[in-house]
N, C-alpha and C positions, 0 to 999 in steps of 0.2 A: 708708478702707477699701483693703485691699491688692488689687491685681488677681490673677486666678488665677495668672498666671506668676510673679508676685512671691511669692504663698503657697508655690507649689511650690518656688522657689528657697530660700526661708527654711526650709521643712521639711527639704529636702535638706541645708542647712547645719547645722541642729540635729542631724540624724542623724549628720553627720560629727563634730560636737562631742561627742556622747554616746559615739561610738566611740573618740574620742581620749581622753576621760576614762577609759573603761574599760581601754584600752591603758596609760594612764599609771599607772593604779591597780596593774596588775600589774608594770609596770616599776619602780614605786616600792618595792614589796615585795621585788623581786628584788635590789636593790643599794643600797649607800650612795652617795649622789650629793652633788655640790656645785655651786654656780653656776659658769657658764662664765667662764674668764678672759677679760678684754677687752683684754689687752695689744696685741693686733693692731689694735685700732681707735683711730686717732689722733684726738686732740681736735680737730684742725683740720678734720675731715670735717663734712659739713652734714647736711641734714634727714634723709637716709636712715639715718644712723648715730644713731638716737634715743637708744639707751642712753648713747653717748658724750656727747651733748649733754645728756641729762637729769642726768648726773653733775655738770654745771655748773649746772643749775637748783636743785639741793640744794647750796648752796655753803658750805663752810667755810674758814676763812682769817682774814685781818686784820680789825680792827674795821671799816673801811670797806667791804671786800668783803662782809662779812656784812649790812651795813646798807643798802646801795645799792639803791634802787628799780629802776634800770635800770644796766646796766653791760655791758662787752664783755670777751671772753676775750683774754688775751695771745697765744693761738694763732690769733685771728681772721684770716680772709683776705678779708673784706668787712665793711661796717658792720653792726653788730648790736646788739640790745638784749636782754639776758638778764634776765627778770623771775622772781624766785624764788618758791618756794611759801610762804616765810614773808611775803613782801610781799603776796601774794594773800590769805593768811589773816588778816593784821593790818591791812591798809590798804585793802582792797577790800570793799564791801558784800556780805554773802552772798547778796544777791538777784542779783547782777550776771551778765551775759552775758560771753563772751569778749572782746567788743570793749571792754567797760568796763575789762578788765585792761590791753588793749593801749594805752589812751588816754594812759597815762603817758609813753610813749616819744616821743622827737624824731621830727618829720615825720609823726606820726599826727594826723590831724584828725577831728573829729566823734566818734561813738561814744556819743551821748546819745539815750536814748529819751524821746519827748515824754510817754509814759505814766507815767515814773518808771523808776528803775534796774532793769533786768532785767524790766521789765513790758511790753516791746514790742521788735520787731526794731530793730537799728541797723545802720548802715554806718559803716566808717571809710575814710578815704583814707590812702595811703601814699605820701609825696613827691607827692601829687596824683593818683596812680593811683587809679582807682575800683575798688570791689568788682567782681571779675570780671577785673580786670588784675593781680592778684597771687594767690599760692596761700595756701590755708589747710590745714594738715596736722594729723593727730593721731597721735602715736607713729610719725611718719614716713610716714604714709599721706595723700596728697592726697585731699580730698573737696570736693564743691561740686554745684551744680545741673548737669543735663545739656543745658539748652538753651544756657547759657553758664555758665562756672565761677564764679557768684555763690553766696553763702552766706546762711544763715538763723541769726542769731546766738543766738536762744533755743532753737534745736533742737539735738539731739544732746548738747551739753556745757555745762551751766551752769557758772559760775566756781567753785562750791563742789565740783566733782569734778575740778577741774584742778590738776595737780601742778606746773605751771610753764610758762613760755612763752619761746621765742626768736624774736625778730623780726629777720629777715634782709632787708636793704635792697640787694637785688641778685640776679642770677640764680644766684649761687653757683658750685659746681663742676659737672662734668658728672654727678655722682651726685645732685644736686638735681633732684627730680622733680615734676611737676605740669603741668597744662595752661598755666598762666600764670605761668612762671618770669619772665616779662616784667617784672613790677613788683617782685618779691621774694617773701617767704614769711612768713606768721605761723604759727609752729609751736607746737602745743599738745601737752602730755604729761600722761599719766595719772599718778596718785599712785603713789609708791614703796610697795612692799609692805612691811608691818612685820616686824621681826624677833621682836616679842613679841606674845602674844596680847592683844586689847584689844577691848572693846565700847564704842562712843560713841554718845551721843544728843545732839541739838543742836536748837535752835528759835531762830527770830527773830520778833520783832513790830515792825511799823513803821507809818508813815503809810498812810493810805487803807485801813485794816483789812488790811494786808499780813501774811501769816503764812507761815513756813517751819518745817517740822519734818521731822526725819529720824533715821536711825540708821545706824551703820557697824559692821560686824564684821570684825576682822582676826584670822586664825588664828594668826599668828606662824609660826615655823618648826616644821613638823610632822615630828619625827624618825622616826615610825613610817610615814611616808609619803614617805620619801626626802628629807626636808628641804623639802617643797613648802610653798608659802605662798599664802594665799587672802584675798580681801577682797570684801565685799559691801556696797553703799550703796543705801539707799533713802530718797527724800525727795519731800515734796509742798509746793508753793507755791500760795497763793490770794491774791488781791487785788482790790479794787474798782477799783484803778488811779486815777491822777490825772485822767485825762480823764474826761469825763462818760460814764457807762454803758459803761465799757470794762473790765470785769472779766476777769482771767485765773486760769486753773487749770492747773497743770502738775505731772505725775508723772515722776519720774526713777528709773531703776534701773540700777545698774552692777555689774558682776562681773568679777574679775580672778584669774587662777590661774597661778601659776608652778611647774613641776615640773622639777627636775633629772633628766634621763634617764641621765646618766653624769657623769663627773668634770667634763668640759668641754662638756656639751651641756645646754641648757635649752629647754623648750617652755613657751610662754606663751599662755594663752587669754584673750580680753577680749570683754566683750559689754556694750552699754549700749542701754537703750530709753527713749525720751522720748515724752511724750504731753501735748499742749497743746490746751486749749479757750479761745479768747479772743474777745472782742467788739471788732471793729475793721473799719472800711471798708477794702475791697481797695486803694483809691488814697487813702491818709489824707492829712491836712493840713487847715488851717483858713484861710479867706479872712479878709482884714481886715474885711469887713462882718460876718462871724460873730464875730470878735474883739470888735467894737464892741458887738454885741447880747448875747453869752453869755460872753465872756472867752476868755483864751488856752488854757484847758483844754477848750474846746469840741470834741467830736468826734461823739458819738451822742446820741439823744433818745429820748423815750418816745411819740412821736406815730406811731401806724401809717399815717397819711396822708403821712409824710415818707420820702424816700429814706435819711435818716439814722437811721431807727428801728432801735434795737439788735436788735430781733428779726429784722431783715433783714440785719444785718451781723456775721458771725461766721466763725470757721474752726475746723477740727479738723485738727491735724497730728500725724502719727505717725512716728517715726523709729527706726531701729535701726542699730548700728554693731558689726560683729564682726570679729575676726581671730585667726588661729592663727599663731604666730611660732616657728620653729625656729633656735636659734643654737647654733653648734658650733665650737670649736677643734679642727681636724683633725690637728694637728701639723705639724712642720717648717715653721711660718710660714703655714700655710694656715688660713683661717677662712671659714665659710659662714653666711649669714644670709638666711632665706627667710620672707616673710609673705604668707599667704593671706588674703584679706579680702572682705567684702561689706558693703555699706550701702544702706540705702533711705530714701526721703522720701516721704511720702504727705500732701499738702496739699488738703483739700476745703474750698473758700472759697465762701461765699455773701455777696452784697453788694448794696446799692442801686446804681442805675445810676451816679450821680455825686454824691460827697460835697461837691463845690464849690457845688451849686446850679445849675450851668450847663445842666442838662438838665431841661426841665419834665416833670411827670407826664403820663401817658398811654400807653396800650399799644394794640397791634393786636388783642389778644385780648379787650378789652372793647368796648362799644358806642361809636359815633361820639361824639367829644367827651368821653370818659371821663377821669377824673383818676386812673386807677389807677397804683400805684406800679411803675415798671420796675426790673429788677435782672438778676441773672445768678448761675449756679453755675459755678465755675472749679475744675477738677481739675489738679493736677500731680502725677504719681505715677511713681516711678522706682526701679529697683534697678541698683546698680553692683557688678560683681564683678572682682576683680583679683588680681595676684600680683607680688610685688617679690622678685627674686632677686638676691643680692649675693655675689661671691666675692672674698676678698682674699688677698694673698700677701705676706708679709714678706721683702724682699729685702736685700742688703747696702747697696744705694744708696737704699733707701726702701720705699714701700708701693705695690703695684700692686692696683688696685681695678677690678673689671669686674662687669657685671650687666645685667639687663633688666627693664623694667616693662611687663606686659601687663594690658590692661583692657578691658572691654566694659560697655555699658549698654543697657537697655531702658526706654522712657519711654511713658507715655500721658497726653495732655493734651487738655482740651477747655473750651469755654465755652458754656453753654447759657442762652439768653435766657428771662427769667422775668416773669411778672405776679405780684407779691407780693400784691396785693389779692385776686385771685381763686385765688391759689396754683395756677396752671396755666402751661404754656409760653407765651411771647410770640412770636408769628410775625412778628418785626420785619424780618427780613432780606429782601433783594429777591428772592433765588431760593431754591428748595428745597435742603436742608430749612430752612425759614424760621425755626425757633427755634434753629438751630445757628450760632454765630458761627465756630467751627472745631472740629475733631475730628481729631486726628492721633496717630499712633505714630512714634516716632523711636528711633534707636539710634546707637551708635558702636562702633567697634573700633580700638584703638590699641596700638602697641608702640614702645618706646623703649630700644634697647640703648645701653650707655654703657661707656666705658673712661677711666681716668685714672691718672696715676702721681704719687704724692707724693715728689718727689725731695728727699732731704736733701743738699742742695749742701755744707753745712757743719753742725757741731752747732747753730748758731744760725739757719740759714737753710734754708727749704724753699720749693720751687717746684713747682706742681702744674699741668701741662698735661693737658688732657682734651678728649674730643669725644663728642658724643651725636648719635644719629640719631632723628628723630621722624617716625612714619608714622601718620597719624590719618584714618580713614574715617568720614564721618558719613552716615547715611541717614535719609530721610523717606518715610513712607507715610501720606498724609492723605486720608480721605474728603472733608473739607472743609478746605482749607488755610487757615491764619491769613493775614488780609489780602486775598487773592485770592478765597477761598471757592470755589475749584475743586478737583477731585480732583487729587492731585499725588503722583508717585513720582519720587524722585531720590536721587542719592548723589554725594558729592564727597570726594576724597582730598587731604589737604594733607601734604606732607613737606618736611623740611629737615634739614640737618646744622649742628650748633651747635658752635663751638670755644669752649674756656674756658682761661684762663691766670690763675693766682693765685700769690701770694707772700707769705710771711711772714718777717720778719727780726727776731730778738730782739737788741736793742741791748745789753741786760743783763737781769738778773733782774727789773727793774721795768718796763722800757720794751720795746716792739715796734712795728713798723710793718708795714704790708701794702699791697698794690697788686692791682688786679683790672682785667682786660679781659675781657668775655664778650659772648655774644650771647643775647638772649631772644627768645621765640617766643610769639605768642598765636593760638590756633586760632579762625577766625572762628566766630560762634555761629550758632544755629539760624535766626535772622532772615534769614540769607542765602538761605533757601529760601522766603521769603515773597513770591515773584514769579511770574509766569506760567510761565516756563520757567528753573528755577534753573540749568541746565546751559548756558544761553545765555552767561553770563559769570561766571567764577569770581574773585572778588576775592582778591587775594594775602593771606595772613596778615600781621598786624601783627608787626613785629620791632622789636628795639632792639639797640643796641651800647652797652655800659656801659664807662665808665671811672672808676675810683675810686682814691683814696689816702687812708690813714688811719693813726693812731697810737693806741696804748693805753698807759696807765700804771696800775700798782697798787703800792701801798705800804701801810704799816701804817694810816695815817690818810687815804689819798686814793686814790679811783679816778677816772680821767679818760680819756676817749677823744673823738676828733674826726675828721672826714673831709670831703672835698670830692668831689663827683660831678658827671659830665656824661653824659647819656644822650641818644643820637640815635635818635628814635623814628621809623619809617617806615611808609608804607602805612596811614595813618589812614583807617578806613572810613567813608564818609558815604553818603547817599543823595539821590536826586532823584525827583521825581514822587510821586504818590499812587495808592493803590488798585491797580488792574490795571497801571498804568504805572510802578510803583515799580521803581527800578533802584538796586543799590548799586554803589559805585566806590571807588577809592582816591583819597582827596583830597589827600594830601601827608604832612606829617610835623610833629612837635612836638620841641623841644628841651627836656629837663628838666635843670636844673642847680641846685646849691645847696651849702650848708655846714651840717654838723650837729655837735653837740657834747653831752656829758653829763659831769657831775662830782659826786661825793659826798664830803664832807670830815667826818670823825669829829671833833667838837670835844672830847668827853670827858664823863664822867659820864653816859653813855648817850645823848647828844644827837649828832645829825648833821644836816648841811645838804645839800640836793640841789638841782641846777639842771641843766636841759637845754634845748635849743632848736635851731631850724633856721630857715634862710632858703631859700625854695623858689620856683624859677621854673619855669614850663611854657609856653613861647612857641610859638605857630604859627609854622612856617617861612614861610608865606605872608603873614602880617600882622604878625608881631612882638609880638602881643598875648597877654596871659595868657589860657589857655583856661578854660573853665568848670569850676567845682567844685574849684578848686585853691587851698587856703589859701596866701597869700604867706609865712606864718611859723607856727611853733608855739613855745611855751615853757612850761616847768613849773619852779615854785619850791616847795621844801618843807622843812619841819622835821620830823625823825622822832626818836623816843625809844624806847629798849628797854634795860631794866635791871631786875634783881631781879623778874621777872615782869611788870612793867608795861610796856606798849607804847602808842604813839600816833603820829598823823601829822597834819599839817596841809599840804595839798598844793593849788596853785592851777595850773590848766591853761589857757592861753590859745591860742586858734585864731585866726590872722590873717584878715584880710578876703579875700573871694573874690567871684566873680561867678557868678551863677546860669545865665548863658547866654554863649555865645562873643561876642566883640567888646567886652567891658568896658562894657556898658551901664549908665549910672548908675542907671537905675531897678531894676536887678537886681543891684545890689552888696550882698552880705551883710557887714555890719560885723564886726569882730572881737569875740570874746566870751570871758570868763573865767569858769570854774567852780571854786569852792573847796570841797574836801572835808576833813572832820575825822573822826578815829577815836581812841578811847581804850579801853584794856582792861587787864585783869589776868588772868593765868594763875597758879594756885596748885596746886602739887603737894601732895598729901595722904599723909602717911607712915602707912601702916597703914590698916586699914579697907577697906570695899568699894570706896569711890570712890578712884581714883588721882590724878585731877586735875580741876580745874573752871576754865572760862574764861568771862568776862563781857566783853562788849564793846558800846560805844555808838558809833554812826555818824551823822553829819550830812552829807547831800548837798546841794550848793548853799547853803553856809553862809550867804552874804550874800543869797540870794534874788534874784539877777539873772536875769530871764526874757527874755534876748535871743533874737532870731531866730537859728536855726542854718542854715536852708536855706529857698530859695523854689523851688516848681515852678511854671514858667510854664505857662499854660493857653492853648491855641489859640482859646479862645472869648472871650478878652479879659482885661485885667489885673484885671477885678473878680472874676474866678474863680482868679486865681492862689492857690496853697496854700502856706501857711507852717507851718514847724515851729518850736516854741519850747522853750527850756530849761524843764523843770518846776520848780515851786516847790520851796522848801526842804522836805526830808523827813528823817525820823528812823528809825533802827532800834535796837533793843536785842536783843542776842544772848547766848545761854547755851548752854554745852556742858558735858558731863561724860564722863570716862573712866573706865571700870570694869575 
């Protein structure tokens, strides 16, 4: 449920959108227009220039380039993995979230849902950086939670509405925007608008009674409306889920409209709405004792006397994401790009107290000695508004790029204690209000101006120096603060100046090399305020200095790229004490270093071979040991086929061993694991008739049915209550679509 303030902002945004539509309609009738030329936008620019990158996500060229699951651009200035729309459509299950798409890339770990592909939230690591230590963007707009920049992979953008992805392993240039340029960026892109009118229907049926059905309408180019193009997509997913009593229902709607306002000016409107209802404990995982009794797919049950009763463990999530983008070539080498956006996340969660069984039944709201079921209601509801402005100027010596990112947020969060048996508040806390664990409002305001110059030193050599200033103010107004449970009002401002320097040298038409040195910055999260006096000590933001070298090759039958990296991570934030004595401090640093590579070779007759991999180290400066949750390596091997309408892939992804806690304890070592996926399909064009094309596709996830552990969550109540997650069992999907 949206807060009143969020409803007001959304209503205002809707009014602006309707006004813009009316304005565009008049403009479209008044003149003949064409899409803006993008000559002034260089391919080597990064996440902000989403149109430039998107032109590489829909790739045409050699056999190898057309077929590579991941590849890098010859204009790259840092390590990257471009994942095309074709690969997403032909080799990734239609159920998938965006992390399932990213899994194929080197240095990407995890990304598997224990409830089945796309049927539960996932997290990925990027070179060992955790979610919240790297950016995720959509059409160049950074998005994430407001307490820290983490992400919810099943919200906003399921894979079936993603038109491509570019994973950047580094801070990028000064124009790379986001709170956590620290660890890199996973950049998602909307689908390209069609030049031709088309109506498509699609459906998927799979294991665990999983169903997806939907439709998309593309207007094509509308000559009577100034060559405007429009797309609308609606879909529904339902599933019982692999885990016990873990059903999911998801609705997604997406709208995109592009209207040329003049010869070199285009206005783009985009909106998506996503709604999910799922049965899942708030702190999911299964203990080894539960595995022995019920199996690896145990999660919830049908016993109302249990904290794992499905009727007590569910959430409702609603998200929306909108932007209005104006792009214009102003003449004489000047170009303007401005994006006004808003997005919201509303998660209303109900949960039993402890899915691990580490907390006995009994509440303060019942009679003495009762066995009532304890639990809680948790709300995380926020809206973020922002604007990205960029101006470029083509000069004889290169391209000057400058701009500013402005953003604010407003968040409401609470946890209320419940007695599920009596369906009343549970007054379990030590002080009043006794049924409130915390209740808080928070906000931020930030601005990031930047400038960079892409200097054409020679026709084959570009060097791009840049600088960005970051100013971020976070505020808290808590009636009951999290952790301390006392009223707290506080604010803190973090600022820094970040330098960037990248270079790209084209050895010839097939080979290029690049180098980068840049600083990254990670704003401390809201937990810094969970102390008695947040202003008593302000931890320094975490920072990184990146050094990277790489090379890229593209020829008719081969794509190849590789890189080495060294990242000096400083001001790692840790804590000491508990409750009212909790204090955060800067522990020290970590050195991240490694080597990465990817190659695709086109054998012929439609077949190609792919391999990628990485060796990743993340060592504490104080101990020299690998820190927690960092896989020591990743590797992927695959065979792909595409010819005469037929397509298929067999891809195995290995994630190396890692430790679940710092210090490399043998009891918390997670062994390496490999998951193999298979797809096969056929797309047939129909000449004449009502149907234009038909596509059929079979998918098998976890082909060899290996159900290894992917993570361990240590529990302070003892190893008996440690929670594990496992790869779900082998699953099948069958998909069909038709274009009319």
